[in-house]
N, C-alpha and C positions, 0 to 999 in steps of 0.2 A: 401316523405319527401326531403326538399332543401337541397343543400349541406352544407349550414351554419348550419342547424338543424344537419346533420349527424355528422358534426365535433364536435358540442357541446355535441351531444350524446356519441362520442367515448371519448371525454375528461372527460365526467362525469364518464363513465364506468372505464376509467384508473385511475381517483383518487379513486374511490371506491375499485378497485383491490388493489391499493397500501395500502389504508387504512386497508382493511381486512387482508392482508399478515402480516402488523405490528402487527395487533391486536391478531393475532394466536399465537404471541410469548410472550404474557402478561402472561398466565397462567404458563409457564415455568419460567419467570422472577420471579413471585410470589413463585413459588415451591422453587426455588434457595434461595430466601430471606429469607424463613423460615427456611431452612437448614442452612443458615448463622447464623441467630438468635440463633439457638440450639446450634450450635458448639461455639459461643462467650460465650454463657452462661455457657458450658462445659468448655471452656478456663478459665474464671473466677473461677469457681468452683475448678478448679486444683490449680490455683494460691493461693487459699485461704486454700486447702489442704496442698501444699507446705509450706505455712506461719505456719500453725498449727504443721506440722512435725518439723520446726525449733524451734518453742517454746518448743515442748516435748523434742526435744534433749538437750536443756539447762537444763531441769528439772529432767529427767530420770537418775538414777544412775546406773540401772542395766545393764551389758555389752551385754547380750542376747537381751534385748529390743532395746537397742541402734543400735546392729547390724541388727536387723529386720526392724528397722525405715531407716536406710541407705539404705537397701536393695530396698526400695520403688523407682521406677523410673519414675517420673511425666515428666522428661524433654524430654524424647523421644515422649511421647504421646502430650506434649505440642508444640514440633516442628511439628509434624504430623498435628495437627490442624492449626497451623499458615501457613503451606504449602497448606492445603486445602482452608483456607480463601483467600488466595492471588489467588488461581485459581477460586474460586466461585466470587470473586469480578469482575474478568475478565469476566466471564460468564454472571453476572447479567448486567454487562455494555453492553455486547453485545446484550442481548435479551431485554434490556430495552430502547434501541435506538428509536428514533422516526424517523429514517430513514432507507431505504434499500441502503447498500453500493455497489455500482458497480464498480468493477476494469477493467480498460481499458489498456491492455498489449500488446506489439508487438515489433517488431524491429523497428528502426529508418525509418521514411519516408514510413510509411504504411498506413496512414490516421486516426492514434488514435487522433490527435488534431482536424482534421476536425470532426470527430464524436462527440466529446466533444462541438466543437464549435455548431454544429447542433441542440444538445441537450439543450444546456444552453444559445444560443443567444451572447455568449462571442466572442470576436474577437482574432486576432493575438497579440494584445496589452497584453492579459491576459492569453491565451492559445497559445504559439507559434508553429508555424509549418514553415517548411523550406524545400528547395530543395538540401541545400548544405551539411552540417554535421549533427550530433546529435545536435538538437536544444534545447529540454527541458533539463534542467540541474537537477532539483529537483521535488520530489512527491508534487502534488498539490490535495488538498481535495477541492471540489466546492460543495457549499451549496446554497439552495434557501432561500431567505427571501423576502416576499412580501412587507415588509415595508421599503426597502432599496431604496433610490432615486438614488444613486450612487454606483457602484460597488467598493469593496475595498478589501483588503487582510490582514489577520493577518500572519506576518512572524515571524517564530520562528528560532534564531540562535544558533549555537553550542557556548559553552563557550570554554575557552582555553583548559580545561580538557577533554571534550568531542570530541572536533576537534583532539587533540592528540590521544585519545584513540580509538575512533571509526573510524576516517578517515585516519590519518597517520600512527599509529602504524601497521594496517594490511599490508601497503605496506613493512615495513621494515621486518616483519615476512615473507611474502609470497615470496619475492624477495631476502631474504638472505642478507640484507644489515646492518645487526648488529643491536645494541642497539637502540631503538627508542629514539628521541630527549627526554630530560628531560623538556623542556618547549617550548613554541612558540617562544621565543627570540633565544633559542639555535636552533631551526630549521632554523630560519631566518639567524642567524650569520654563521652557519657551511656549508660547502660544502657538497653537498649530496654525499653519498658513491658510488663508481662505481657499475655498475651492474656486477655482478659475470660473470666470462667468459662462464661458462656453459649455462648461461641464455642469454647472449648477443645476441646469433645468433638465439633465438627463437623470432619469430615475436610477439606472443601475450604478452610474458614476457617484450619485449622491448617496446611495446605499453603502457603497465601498467606502466612501468619506466618513459616514456615519460609524463604520466598522473600526476605521482608523481612531476615531474620536473615543471609542470604547477602549482601545487599547491605552489612550492617553488619560482618560479619565480615572481609570482604575489601576493604574500603574503601581501605586503603593501598596495595593492588595497582593500583588503577585511578584514584585521586582525582587523580593529577598530570596526567591528560589534560584536565581541566577548564580548564587555563590555556592549552592548546595552541590555536594558531591552526586554525580550520576553515575548508574541509576540508583534511585533511592527506593527500598523495600517499604511498601505501602501496605497495611493490614486490609482486609477485606472491608471491613465497615468504613474505610476512608477513601476507597478507590473511586467512588462517584465524585468526590470533591476535585478529583485531576483529571478525569475524562468528560464531565457534563458540564453544561452550562447553568443547570438549574437543579434544584432539590426534586425528590420524587412527587412532591406535591405542588411543583410547578414554580418555586420561588426562585428568581433570578439572583442568587446570592453567592454563587462560584465563580471564582476568577482565576484560579490556578491553571486552568487550561490553557490560558493565553501564553504561558511560559513554557509549555510542556511540548517536547518534541514528539515522542512517542511513548506509548505504554505497552508493556508486556504482561500479560495477565497468566499466571500459572495456576491452574486448578485440576481437579480430577474429573474427567468427563464421566457421567453416568455410565455410559457405554464404552467400555475401555477398547473395544474394537476398533475404535475409529481414534484411537490415541495417537496415531502418526498422521494425522491430518492437524494442520495448524490453520486457524480462521483468522482472516484479517477484516476488521470492521473499519470501513472507510466512514469518514464524516460525510452526512448526507449533503448532496450538491443542492444548490438553491441558497446555501449560505453565501454572503458576499465578501469573504475575506480574500483579499489578493494573495496569490500564491498557493492557495490551498489545492486548486485544481493542478497546478504545476507539479507539487508535492505528490498528488495522488497519481499523475502520470508516471513518475519515476518510480513510485511503489510497484505500479502495475508492470512497468516494463522490466524490473530488475527481480522483483521478490515473489511474483504471484504466477502460479502453475496454470490456473483457471479461474475465469470470472463469472460470478453468479449476478446478473442484473435483476433487481427486485422491484416490481411494480405491484401495486395494489388497485385494480380498476375500482371506480366509483359503481356502487350498485345502480345508481340512478342513471348511468350512462357515461362513457368516457372515450378518451381519443388518445392517440399518440401526439403530446404536445412539443413544443419547440424545445423545452428543456430535457424531455426525453430523447429527442433526436441529437440534442447537442452532447448530452452524456455520452451516447452510443460513438458519436464521431470522436469525442475527446478520447475515450478509451481506445479506440481503433487507431488512433496516432501515436500511441505509446511504443508499439512495435510495427514498424512500417513493413518489414520483411514477412510477418506472420499475420494474416487477416485475423481481425477479431473473431470472425466466424469459427476459426479453427480453435479457439480456447475460450469460448463463451456459451452460456446458456441464458435464457430469460426465464426467471420465476415470475409467474402470474399468481400473486397472493390471493388465494380463494378463501372468502368468507361466507360461512354457511349459515342457514337459518332462513327466516322469513324474508328477511332484507338482505339475502345473499348477493354475491355478484358473479355467480358462475356463468352466466349468459354473456356477460361483458368480459370475462376472461377469456371465453372461447372466440368472442367478435375480435377482440385485440390479437389474439393469437393468429388469426386468419388474415389480418390486415398489416402484419410486420413486413412482408416482403413488398409490398406496394410503397411503404414508407423507408425502404431499404435499411431496416433493422436487420443486419445479418448476424444470427448467431446459430450455433450448431443445431439447437433445438429449443422449443419452448417446454415448460413444466408447470402444470396447473396444480397447486397444493397449498394446504393451509400451513403457512409459516409457523403458527403459533401451536400446531400440534407435532409434537415431536416424534411420533410414529410416522407421519405422513413425511416430515423432514428427513427422515433417514430412508425410507423406503423409496418415497417418489422422487426425491432430490439426490441425496447422497449417493444411493445404489445407482442411480442413472448415470451420474457423471463419473463415477467410479470405472463402470462398465466402458465408458467412452475412453478414459485415460488408460486403462488397460490395453486397450487397442491402439491407441494413437500416441502415447507418451513419447515412444522412441523416435518416431517421425517428427514431432513437435521439437523435441530436443536437438534433433539434427539441424531443423531450421534455424532454431534459435542460435545454435552454436556458429552457424555459417554467418 
C-alpha cells in the first residue's frame, strides 16, 4: 500500500470512529427525551389539578373539605419537576451534540496553542501563542465547517450587568474591598479601594489586585462592547484582537478580551476526517484573574467530553510543581462522580533536536503516579507537529472514547 493510500485509509478510519462514538450517544439522548416528555405531561396535569382545586375552594362551603383541599401540596412536586427538566435539558443537549468536545488545558507556555494549531490548521492570528506572558485571554471553541471559505469568529460579549456580577464582584468579595460598584460608570468614576493590609504582603492577592487594576485602568478601551449585539461576527484578521492580550510581536495593546465571555471560531480543518471534533482552548492557568478558574471548572463539567492536559518539560530538568498539581485537582473537582482519570490524558510536549526534552518527558511520565496525577494515560508527542498530533494524540484518545464513551455517559447521566 502506498503512503498516500495509507493516509487515506487512516483518515477514513478516523472519521468512522468519530461517527460511531457520536452515534453511540443517540439512544441515551432518545431515552432522556422520552423522560422529558413524560415529566412535561405530568407538570401540565399538576397545573390543571391546581386550577381545579382553586375552583373547588371557591364553591365548597364545608370547613373540613376546605382544610383538606388546602393541605394538598402541588407546588413542591412542581418545583421538583421543574428542577429535573432543567437537568434533563442539559443532558439532552450534551448527548445530542454532533461533535466530540475536547478541552485542552495547561499552564501558560506549555504548547496548548501549538497543539490546537496542529489539529485545526489555524495560525497565531486565531490561536495566539507567545513566549512572553499569558497570551490567551478568553476561552475559544473551535468548530469545523467544510463550507467556510474564510475563517471567522462569533464573539459573545459581557453586558454591563454580567460584567459587574461575574467579573468585577468576585474581586471585591475575595479581596475584602467592600461593596461592589453599583454600575459600570460607578466603577469608572470611583478610585479603587486599597488592598487590606493583611493581604498587601501576600504575593498572590497582590497579583489579583493588580489584575483588577487592569480592568479599571483600561475600562474606556473596551466598555463600548457591552452594548454590542452578541454574538458579533469577526473576520479572521481581527480575531486576535478579541482573544489575545498582545499582538503577535508581543505588544500589550489589546483590551477587548477583558469584555469577552467566549469566542466560537469557525474554520475548515485541513483534515476533514476530524470535522466532528470541537476543540476548546482554555486560557493558560497561572494568570491571576479571579473567577477564571471557576469558569473553567464549569466549562469542563458541562461541555467537555475529554480533557488533554499539556505540559512541556524543560530540557534542562523539570518536576511536577505546585501549579501542575493544583490544575489537576481543580479539573478533578468539576465532576465528583466521575474521577478525572476516566476522562483525561496527559500530553507531554516533546521538543526534538540537540536540546530536546525526551528524557525529561519520560522521567515525568514515570513520576505521575507518585504525585497522584491520575489520568488515563500519558502521551509523548510534539504538539507543533500536525502528523504526531493526529496519530499519537488524536487517534489514541479516539480509540479510548470508542470503547468507553457509553459507560462514561451513563455515569455522567446518573
